[in-house]
N, C-alpha and C positions, 0 to 999 in steps of 0.2 A: 797046637796052631791054631783049631778051629775059633778059639773065645777071641783072638787074638784079630782075627777078620771081620769075628763080628765088630769088637769093639770100634775095629776102622770105619766100619762100614754105620755105623751109630753115632760117630763123631764128624762122619763127612754128611749126612743127614742131619744133623744137629749143626752142624755151619750153615749150610744153604742152610734152614728155618732160619736161622739168627739174622743173617743178610733177609730176607723176601721180610720178615719183620721188621727193622731197620727201616728198609724200602718203604715200607708202608706207615709206616708211625713215622717218617721223613716226607712225605706226600698229603698223607692227614694233618701233619702241623701248618705246610703251606697252605690249604682249602682254607684251616681253623683261622691263621693268621688275617686272613685275608676277607673274613666275613668279619671277626671282630672288628677290625679297622671300617669294613661298613657300616658294620650298626653303633659305632661312635661318630662316621661322620652323619648316618639321621640321627641319633640325637642331637648333636648340635644343630640339629636342622628343626627338630621339633622345637626344641629348648625357645629359641632364635624364634618361632614361630607362636608360642605359647607366651613370651612377653610381647611381641607386635600384637597380640590380642588381647592382651591385658591390657596394655596402655589405648588399647583402642573402645576398649569395652569401658576404660575411667573414663574418659572423654566423652562416651555416649552417655555413663549417668552425669554426669555434670550439666548435657546439653540439656537431660531430659529433663531434669531437678531443677534447672532454673528457669521451661520455658512453660507458660504463661497457662497452654493446657493443663497444662501438669500442676501446679497452683492453685488452676480455679475446679480441678475433679480436689484432691486434696488437703486444700488448702496449706498454710504457710507453715512453716514450723513455729510455733511460740518458743519465745525466748523465755528461761526462768529467769527470775529476780536473783 
């Protein structure tokens, strides 16, 4: 009879532990999903910023190469025949 009482106590404690662990996993999943969503938004923003900077740097490079001061200091490109 005593072993049945011990088994009932064990299953009761195990059931409570499973419920608590499940609740903790659900809460952690909620925060992880929120964090991943924020990381996705940050990644998109950084990609857009990098694309903008790339376009600006290309334009600046072209302007510098076309400037007269650059041509004076470094000379013009010689065309190959």
